[in-house]
C-alpha positions, -999 to 999 in steps of 0.1 A, spaced: -408 609 58 -394 620 90 -421 605 109 -414 572 93 -378 572 103 -388 579 138 -410 548 134 -381 529 122 -360 538 150 -385 530 174 -386 495 159 -347 497 163 -349 505 201 -375 478 207 -355 452 193 -322 467 207 -337 460 245 -351 427 236 -315 418 227 -300 429 259 -328 418 281 -323 382 267 -286 383 263 -281 390 302 -304 361 310 -287 336 286 -252 345 296 -261 338 332 -266 303 321 -232 305 302 -210 324 327 -230 319 358 -257 340 374 -231 364 393 -233 399 395 -198 400 379 -209 382 350 -240 406 344 -221 435 348 -197 424 324 -221 417 297 -240 451 304 -207 467 302 -196 453 270 -233 461 257 -230 499 265 -194 504 255 -203 488 222 -232 512 219 -209 541 228 -177 534 207 -201 524 176 -218 559 180 -186 579 179 -170 558 152 -200 557 130 -209 595 137 -173 604 127 -178 584 93 -215 596 89 -199 633 89 -176 625 59 -200 604 42 -227 631 44 -203 657 30 -197 632 1 -232 616 -3 -256 629 18 -286 607 5 -268 575 15 -269 578 51 -304 563 52 -295 533 32 -264 527 52 -287 527 84 -308 499 64 -279 479 59 -268 482 97 -301 471 110 -302 441 85 -267 432 99 -278 435 134 -308 411 126 -284 386 109 -259 388 140 -285 386 164 -299 357 148 -265 340 148 -260 349 187 -292 336 194 -281 301 180 -246 302 194 -250 315 229 -267 286 245 -240 264 234 -210 285 249 -212 270 284 -186 243 277 -162 271 264 -168 293 295 -159 263 317 -129 255 295 -115 290 302 -125 293 340 -105 281 366 -103 285 405 -75 298 427 -75 300 466 -80 332 484 -62 340 518 -91 323 537 -89 290 518 -119 295 497 -119 290 461 -127 320 438 -125 325 402 -93 336 390 -87 370 371 -78 351 339 -114 334 341 -130 371 342 -107 384 314 -114 353 292 -152 357 299 -149 393 292 -129 384 258 -159 359 249 -186 387 255 -164 413 235 -162 387 204 -200 379 206 -212 415 215 -189 441 203 -196 443 165 -237 441 170 -235 467 197 -212 490 178 -236 488 149 -267 494 171 -247 524 185 -239 536 149 -275 535 140 -279 566 162 -254 590 149 -262 578 114 -299 590 118 -288 621 137 -265 631 108 -293 622 82 -320 641 100 -301 672 110 -285 676 76 -279 714 73 -308 726 93 -292 733 127 -322 757 138 -343 723 142 -315 700 148 -313 697 185 -352 688 188 -349 663 160 -322 647 181 -344 649 211 -373 632 191 -348 606 176 -333 596 210 -368 598 227 -386 572 202 -360 550 203 -358 549 241 -396 545 240 -391 515 219 -367 500 242 -392 505 270 -418 488 251 -393 459 241 -387 455 280 -422 452 287 -430 428 260 -401 405 266 -412 400 304 -450 401 300 -455 386 268 -429 375 245 -406 350 268 -436 335 287 -453 328 254 -423 320 229 -393 315 250 -359 331 250 -351 319 215 -384 329 200 -382 362 217 -351 368 200 -368 362 165 -392 387 172 -362 414 179 -347 401 145 -381 408 128 -381 442 140 -346 449 126 -357 436 94 -388 457 94 -365 489 102 -340 477 74 -368 472 50 -382 506 58 -351 526 54 -346 507 21 -378 518 8 -374 555 21 -339 555 4 -355 545 -28 -380 570 -26 -357 599 -19 -334 585 -46 -365 588 -73 -376 621 -58 -409 605 -51 -409 618 -15 -401 653 -9 -383 666 20 -412 680 45 -419 716 48 -412 732 80 -433 756 96 -418 790 108 -417 793 145 -401 814 171 -362 812 170 -349 794 199 -315 799 218 -300 773 193 -314 791 164 -301 823 174 -270 809 178 -269 793 145 -278 824 129 -254 847 145 -221 828 141 -203 812 114 -210 775 108 -179 763 121 -172 742 153 -172 761 188 -140 760 207 -129 722 214 -129 730 255 -170 734 249 -175 699 237 -149 686 262 -168 702 291 -202 692 279 -188 656 275 -174 655 308 -208 667 323 -225 639 303 -200 614 318 -205 624 351 -244 624 349 -243 591 333 -220 577 361 -244 592 387 -276 581 367 -266 543 362 -250 542 396 -285 554 412 -301 529 389 -280 501 408 -289 515 440 -327 518 431 -326 483 420 -309 471 452 -334 490 473 -363 474 454 -351 438 457 -347 443 494 -386 439 493 -400 405 489 -422 413 458 -393 431 439 -372 400 430 -400 388 407 -390 386 371 -422 408 361 -416 434 386 -378 438 378 -389 442 341 -414 466 350 -385 485 370 -364 488 338 -393 497 315 -402 524 338 -369 540 336 -366 539 300 -402 553 295 -390 584 319 -362 588 294 -382 587 265 -409 611 278 -383 635 288 -366 634 254 -398 639 235 -408 667 261 -378 683 251 -393 692 216 -404 727 228 -380 754 241 -395 764 278 -391 765 312 -353 771 317 -336 797 301 -308 777 289 -307 739 282 -274 734 299 -290 743 333 -322 722 326 -300 692 323 -279 702 353 -308 707 374 -327 673 362 -296 654 371 -293 668 407 -329 659 413 -328 625 397 -298 617 421 -318 624 450 -331 587 463 -369 586 464 -387 580 497 -409 549 492 -447 554 502 -460 533 530 -488 523 506 -463 498 494 -468 475 525 -503 471 518 -506 467 482 -524 436 468 -517 428 431 -487 434 405 -499 470 399 -496 479 435 -462 462 435 -451 483 404 -468 516 417 -439 522 442 -414 519 412 -431 546 392 -432 569 423 -393 565 428 -382 559 395 -404 576 368 -399 612 377 -361 610 381 -359 591 348 -381 618 332 -351 644 343 -324 621 332 -337 617 298 -331 654 292 -291 652 292 -284 637 258 -308 660 237 -299 692 257 -263 683 255 -267 682 218 -285 715 218 -256 732 234 -227 716 211 -244 711 176 -240 746 162 -220 737 132 -230 714 102 -200 695 95 -192 675 126 -228 667 139 -222 630 138 -188 632 154 -202 655 181 -232 633 188 -211 601 189 -187 618 213 -213 629 237 -231 594 236 -200 577 242 -192 601 272 -227 592 286 -221 555 282 -186 554 298 -199 572 326 -229 548 328 -206 518 326 -183 531 351 -213 543 374 -227 506 374 -192 491 379 -184 515 407 -219 511 424 -218 474 423 -181 466 432 -169 495 453 -195 518 465 -221 492 479 -197 469 495 -177 497 510 -202 524 519 -235 507 518 -266 518 498 -268 552 517 -233 561 517 -233 554 479 -262 576 471 -243 606 488 -214 600 465 -235 595 434 -255 627 444 -224 646 446 -212 633 415 -245 646 398 -241 679 415 -204 682 402 -220 680 367 -231 717 371 -195 730 369 -186 716 335 -220 727 321 -215 761 335 -181 763 317 -195 749 286 -221 775 285 -196 803 294 -176 794 262 -208 795 243 -216 832 256 -179 840 247 -185 829 209 -216 851 208 -193 883 213 -202 918 215 -220 919 183 -247 895 194 -284 905 193 -302 920 219 -322 890 226 -289 870 231 -278 898 256 -309 895 276 -305 859 281 -269 862 295 -280 873 332 -299 840 335 -268 820 336 -254 832 368 -288 830 383 -295 793 371 -260 783 382 -268 797 418 -301 780 417 -286 747 408 -259 750 435 -285 760 459 -307 729 451 -279 705 450 -265 718 484 -298 716 499 -304 683 488 -273 668 500 -276 686 532 -310 672 540 -299 639 531 -266 637 553 -290 647 581 -309 612 578 -299 583 601 -272 563 585 -292 530 583 -323 550 568 -326 534 537 -318 500 544 -342 497 574 -369 514 556 -366 490 528 -367 457 548 -395 439 567 -387 447 605 -386 416 627 -416 404 642 -424 415 679 -410 383 692 -380 384 672 -345 400 680 -325 416 652 -287 401 658 -270 419 628 -279 439 595 -253 442 570 -248 450 531 -229 430 506 -225 432 467 -254 415 458 -279 414 488 -287 428 522 -283 403 551 -302 405 583 -302 379 610 -328 374 636 -334 352 665 -365 338 681 -365 325 716 -372 289 717 -372 285 677 -341 295 662 -322 319 642 -334 331 604 -312 344 577 -330 370 557 -314 381 523 -331 410 507 -360 408 527 -365 370 522 -365 344 549 -337 325 531 -329 298 556 -332 290 594 -328 270 621 -362 264 633 -371 226 637 -391 223 605 -366 244 585 -339 220 597 -358 189 588 -365 193 551 -328 210 546 -311 180 565 -333 156 545 -318 168 513 -286 151 523 -298 125 547 -327 105 526 -303 101 495 -271 93 513 -290 67 535 -301 52 500 -266 51 485 -238 25 487 -209 40 506 -210 77 493 -180 96 495 -185 130 476 -212 154 479 -219 189 462 -242 212 482 -254 242 460 -267 269 483 -250 269 515 -279 291 537 -272 286 572 -254 251 568 -282 226 578 -275 205 547 -239 207 545 -234 196 582 -259 169 577 -239 153 549 -206 155 570 -224 132 594 -223 103 574 -189 82 578 -183 72 543 -183 106 532 -149 118 524 -155 154 506 -181 181 508 -180 208 483 -201 240 489 -209 263 463 -227 296 468 -229 326 448 -227 350 479 -195 354 498 -217 375 521 -239 347 531 -209 325 537 -193 349 561 -224 349 583 -221 310 590 -207 317 623 -240 330 634 -254 293 632 -225 275 648 -248 258 672 -267 242 642 -243 238 616 -215 228 640 -190 252 624 -190 231 593 -171 255 572 -142 247 591 -144 210 587 -115 197 569 -138 178 545 -155 210 532 -144 229 504 -158 262 497 -166 277 462 -176 311 456 -192 308 424 -226 300 405 -236 263 411 -245 257 375 -210 273 363 -192 250 390 -208 219 377 -196 230 340 -160 232 353 -160 195 370 -153 162 355 -181 138 346 -188 111 373 -176 133 403 -201 133 429 -224 104 446 -250 133 457 -259 167 440 -282 187 463 -293 223 462 -317 248 479 -317 278 456 -332 311 465 -369 316 459 -377 296 428 -398 326 412 -368 349 417 -353 361 385 -325 340 373 -333 308 396 -349 288 368 -314 281 356 -313 257 384 -346 239 376 -343 235 340 -341 204 318 -305 214 307 -294 220 342 -306 186 354 -291 170 323 -256 187 332 -259 176 369 -266 139 357 -235 137 338 -215 147 371 -231 122 390 -216 87 396 -236 58 385 -262 51 411 -256 86 424 -285 108 436 -296 143 432 -321 162 454 -340 193 447 -359 218 468 -396 221 456 -415 247 476 -448 244 462 -462 271 480 -442 298 459 -454 293 424 -489 282 409 -498 245 402 -488 248 364 -453 259 373 -448 232 399 -457 204 375 -433 218 350 -405 220 374 -413 183 382 -416 174 346 -382 188 339 -369 167 368 -385 134 358 -376 139 321 -339 137 333 -341 112 363 -371 88 353 -364 71 387 -375 97 411 -396 102 442 -411 130 458 -407 134 496 -421 153 523 -396 176 536 -416 201 557 -452 211 549 -449 224 515 -412 225 512 -409 191 494 -380 171 480 -375 156 446 -349 127 448 -338 113 416 -315 84 409 -289 79 383 -299 44 381 -325 23 365 -344 22 396 -347 40 428 -352 21 458 -345 25 496 -336 -6 516 -349 -5 552 -323 -29 563 -297 -6 554 -311 24 567 -315 8 599 -277 -6 599 -264 31 589 -283 45 617 -271 21 642 -235 22 633 -234 62 633 -249 74 664 -242 112 654 -262 105 625 -291 88 643 -289 116 669 -295 142 642 -321 123 624 -340 120 657 -337 157 664 -355 164 629 -382 135 635 -365 112 610 -352 89 637 -368 57 625 -370 39 594 -409 44 595 -403 82 596 -378 81 569 -397 59 544 -430 76 558 -418 110 539 -430 94 507 -454 112 486 -452 101 452 -437 74 430 -420 76 396 -448 63 378 -470 89 397 -449 119 388 -446 108 351 -484 103 350 -491 137 367 -469 158 343 -475 141 311 -493 171 297 -471 197 312 -441 214 293 -410 211 311 -390 242 325 -362 247 301 -333 273 295 -355 286 268 -387 287 288 -382 294 324 -417 290 334 -418 296 371 -400 331 368 -432 343 348 -458 323 367 -458 345 397 -466 383 393 -476 394 428 -467 379 463 -507 371 467 -507 348 437 -475 327 447 -487 291 450 -515 270 450 -501 242 472 -493 205 460 -515 195 430 -536 167 439 -527 150 410 -492 146 422 -491 128 454 -504 92 462 -487 79 493 -504 43 486 -477 36 459 -448 35 487 -438 0 476 -425 12 443 -399 32 465 -394 5 493 -406 -28 481 -386 -46 511 -409 -27 535 -437 -49 527 -446 -89 529 -479 -100 519 -493 -65 516 -484 -58 553 -455 -35 566 -425 -56 579 -416 -51 617 -389 -25 609 -415 -1 595 -443 -14 616 -471 12 614 -459 28 580 -495 24 563 -510 44 593 -482 70 591 -485 75 553 -522 76 555 -521 105 581 -493 123 559 -518 123 531 -544 137 552 -521 163 559 -515 172 522 -551 173 514 -558 199 542 -576 229 533 -557 263 541 -579 269 569 -572 236 584 -534 241 579 -536 274 597 -555 260 629 -529 231 628 -499 256 629 -517 271 659 -522 238 677 -484 226 669 -470 258 684 -443 248 711 -438 214 694 -456 196 721 -484 181 698 -479 146 687 -500 125 662 -491 86 663 -459 94 684 -445 120 657 -439 156 663 -438 163 625 -473 148 620 -483 166 649 -473 198 630 -491 188 597 -520 166 605 -553 187 610 -573 177 642 -602 161 625 -626 134 624 -607 117 595 -575 117 617 -590 101 645 -605 75 622 -573 67 606 -557 62 642 -585 42 654 -585 19 623 -548 12 631 -556 2 666 -585 -19 657 -564 -40 632 -541 -46 662 -568 -59 683 -565 -27 707 -604 -21 705 -606 0 737 -581 25 723 -597 23 688 -633 29 701 -618 59 722 -605 75 689 -638 67 670 -658 84 698 -632 113 695 -639 115 658 -677 119 665 -671 145 690 -653 164 664 -678 157 635 -713 141 650 -723 133 616 -693 116 605 -707 85 586 -672 69 584 -666 73 621 -700 59 629 -691 29 605 -659 24 621 -671 26 657 -697 0 650 -673 -24 635 -650 -19 666 -680 -24 690 -692 -55 671 -655 -69 677 -658 -58 713 -687 -79 722 -711 -50 722 -737 -59 692 -766 -36 703 -745 -5 702 -727 -15 672 -759 -17 654 -770 17 665 -740 33 650 -741 14 618 -778 23 613 -766 60 618 -739 54 593 -762 42 565 -786 67 573 -759 94 569 -745 78 537 -770 55 522 -745 51 495 -720 32 517 -721 -5 506 -695 -12 532 -719 -1 561 -749 -17 547 -728 -52 543 -713 -46 580 -750 -41 593 -759 -72 576 -732 -93 593 -742 -81 627 -780 -85 621 -773 -120 607 -751 -130 638 -783 -119 659 -805 -140 641 -823 -111 624 -824 -129 588 -846 -106 572 -830 -74 583 -798 -89 571 -811 -96 537 -828 -61 535 -790 -46 544 -775 -71 516 -798 -59 490 -792 -24 499 -753 -31 496 -759 -46 462 -778 -13 449 -745 5 458 -723 -20 445 -741 -45 421 -711 -59 409 -699 -73 441 -693 -111 438 -691 -116 477 -724 -97 484 -742 -118 457 -729 -150 472 -737 -140 510 -773 -129 501 -775 -163 485 -764 -182 514 -789 -165 535 -818 -165 512 -810 -202 509 -809 -209 549 -843 -192 549 -857 -217 523 -858 -189 494 -844 -211 471 -853 -196 437 -839 -161 449 -809 -177 462 -803 -194 430 -808 -160 412 -780 -148 434 -757 -175 429 -761 -172 390 -754 -134 394 -722 -142 412 -712 -165 384 -719 -140 358 -694 -117 375 -669 -144 382 -676 -175 363 -645 -194 380 -656 -189 415 -656 -226 431 -676 -211 460 -704 -200 439 -709 -231 419 -708 -253 451 -733 -230 467 -756 -231 437 -752 -269 433 -763 -272 469 -794 -248 462 -802 -268 432 -801 -302 453 -825 -285 479 -846 -277 449 -846 -316 440 -828 -303 403 -799 -331 411 -785 -331 374 -782 -293 374 -765 -298 407 -741 -322 395 -728 -297 366 -724 -271 393 -702 -294 415 -685 -306 390 -676 -268 377 -667 -261 412 -641 -290 411 -627 -278 381 -616 -246 399 -606 -263 433 -599 -300 424 -584 -303 459 -617 -295 476 -627 -322 503 -659 -308 508 -670 -304 473 -659 -340 466 -680 -351 493 -708 -335 483 -708 -343 451 -704 -380 460 -735 -376 480 -755 -365 451 -742 -390 428 -751 -416 453 -785 -404 458 -790 -408 417 -777 -440 419 -743 -432 402 -725 -453 426 -693 -460 409 -690 -421 403 -700 -416 440 -673 -441 453 -647 -422 431 -653 -388 446 -656 -403 483 -622 -419 474 -608 -386 462 -619 -370 493 -603 -394 514 -571 -392 495 -571 -354 504 -580 -360 539 -577 -395 551 -587 -387 585 -623 -375 575 -646 -399 594 -677 -385 574 -659 -394 541 -654 -430 555 -689 -433 565 -703 -421 530 -679 -443 511 -691 -473 531 -725 -463 526 -719 -464 487 -700 -497 492 -730 -511 508 -753 -499 478 -729 -517 458 -731 -549 478 -694 -545 488 -700 -554 524 -666 -562 536 -650 -531 519 -679 -511 535 -673 -527 568 -636 -516 566 -648 -479 559 -672 -478 591 -644 -492 614 -621 -465 600 -645 -438 605 -653 -451 642 -618 -451 647 -613 -418 640 -646 -408 657 -655 -434 683 -689 -414 690 -699 -412 656 -734 -429 660 -745 -430 622 -711 -449 612 -720 -471 642 -757 -479 628 -743 -484 594 -716 -507 606 -742 -529 624 -765 -529 595 -738 -540 573 -726 -567 596 -759 -579 599 -764 -580 561 -732 -599 558 -741 -622 583 -776 -629 565 -758 -630 532 -733 -657 548 -761 -678 560 -777 -678 527 -744 -687 509 -740 -718 531 -772 -730 527 
């Protein structure tokens, strides 16, 4: 039965840690992801556990004295209540953001920045206490309930039962932490994960009720305990009365536990800070592994405390354990070359697991010292646990808010190590009180143990003093420099400093710019490409808006985006919101880039979480909201990429306002990229994807029924604001072509590409769990997302008749090159970066394209085609020849060169390249068709026919090729084949006037005049205004003797083109055939008037005149 109780408490620990992990994250969305909010939630959680364990422990002692069998059932009720409260909290928490905003307010600090007021934190604390205090007190109470139940009256084994109970609960917590981050949240979301925690509460409750019922019925007898060698605790219990020891013993032990809890939790904060200073360690799964490793060490230590061994007294085992735990670990150099998640996690195990093992000795061994009387077991366990949790809360708050900001990580470690060492004193005093209780009548065995107390104390002091002495000899920046990546060889470190939440380093690379590092990550920079995308966050949407006035920038970085926003003359206010005051205070290092923008009178600075700031603002406050958060896979950043966040932001935008969001596709897998885009376009259906700088992309969404950029407005804005124009030119956005040319995807494309992807939501922060190591970061831009050909959806006024207007001349070429850049392989991209070093490479006049577009045959093909379209054949031919130099077997380059040579009056060489193109790519219908055209122009009809047939084999449904082949065949007298081609063309396009006409003419040549007349009439039904077809039909009708109809067709032709000498002549001949000589003579005269050298008309006129003369003579006779 005892084993089942341990299992139930394992389930309890599992569910408790799930709650804690999830609540900290959900409260981050409610209160803001600040270190203060997280600390507040953790403090309330831990204090609730401690107070609950003490209050319930005291009650459990009284209850045990009256009804000892009832405690297990009470434990079941506690677990059931915890599950119900957990369910209620899971439903309530996501809806508290509005309440949190209502109770939050700003005040201005002496520097003029806005910070959250003390009342805001007090109100948040009240909310957290109301929500979490009841459930956490019940959680803490379960420990002392089961301690009281399991210890019972058997003090001889009580201390190890407490150890096992504490150990299995902590092991369950470790498993809960691992399951939460590695399985439950990725699979079920935060809400579903809490349902798993509720399930385990119900399992524990049901098990407790079952065991309580079995005990009440006597069905499960108490397990027999084997005899064993008495331990120190056992000897103590047997040689003194079962009454409490002196109260000072409990007080000294409680003080020791408080000191050890203070040091342990403070060191955990320091460990965590040191870990997140390395790039991989801010990943959610790695942080989860960090917490799980700590808990696992505590669990193993507690379970290992079952046996009495090692040290002579448990008090000194606890003391030595805490002194060793307090010494910071030195990370192995192996961490620098680790390649997968396990290798990211291994240094955590090396630093955390062994100290955590020693920490785990504290609570069980303290109970072993104190628990010598039956009656106050629960109360004493509660006091000890409360002391430990109070110390832990104080340690975490002191480390985060006092020690780290003032002393840094290394100085803080010294203070916490000293605190751990000081715990030896109270423990020694507590043990001395115990020795006095043994008295002169104690057993010989006890007397033998007494000399070990001073020795153990001396060893503890020696170990502590030696560790602290060695530690103090280390350089003052040893830990922080060892945790950060050193600057590259060509970079110079300007400053290195520690703040509450991050370590900041600023480096400078001559000729490139300065870089801001936070916790080892290149957070922001003044390098050209970095400035381009950061400034584009503001420039592109503001150039699309009508007189924007108010801008919100979430995430200051080095100030690129903020300063860009202030360059727009209509902007009256720019609000900067950043979590880190530490980052903001370093803005002066980047004055040359940001123009000292924080001192601009239009700029207001808020030190707060961006999402929380939005909650506190009125609807319709901003014309633009733009943000560049930390790395998007970092724990907590998903709160700024979720569907709920975008919905909140949209309510704070004015009508026709814009939102721009950073999308670094290299940081997450393709599935996560699609999920983030889906969340954005679900809220902002009118969105475009824009190229910021390489894989740093921008999502721009409009709070409107349509997103559109007007080239004329952009041009006017740049003309009227010289400073704005200069800034745009500096980052290669200095023309309308370059601004519109940043386009990558339309609203329709984004919607279609993400249709089958689940969006990022507060409940499912997908991108935080998609990256498990630095080597599995990003897959680049998914091919299904980008399509530069749809640019007209964003800029319809950029095109007229399918061609770019003068304001954006060359836009089609620019976008084709950009599309090539985003289809480049990683190897091509790496070579391009080497080519672009120094910033001198330009492609199509653009330094930005020079930095992105690979040197390839395709690039030169694109450039050559653009030049050929403009008639610059010499330059086009040079580009195509360069393409062939890079890729001699490029079928497309041979094709384009052949076409250019043909247009440049070099048909012989053109044929050579076109033949090579079709040889390399027999499936290119375009190449066959082009070759056929040149052969036809050269009079090589049979060769042309062969190429046209080859082209048809590739594209059998081409109307144009069927018609063209039919015309060539007809010219060669192959009328049957020609007729077949014309009929094939008409099957594909029955309303083709040209095909009907050509077929009609071929039938005429075959003598099939009736069929010809039908085809010509069909052609006229499609194009009734065709002069040529009317004339042709008239001729055929006249040859068939259908003179009236022929005359009608000729007259119709003349109505359309009165100056057609041929039509007048044909009409005259038909009139002659009708005997209408006078009218015929008039038509011949008109034909000659239009074309005096028209010999046929003159002959016809002469004949008509002669016939009229003969008729006149005949009539006079």
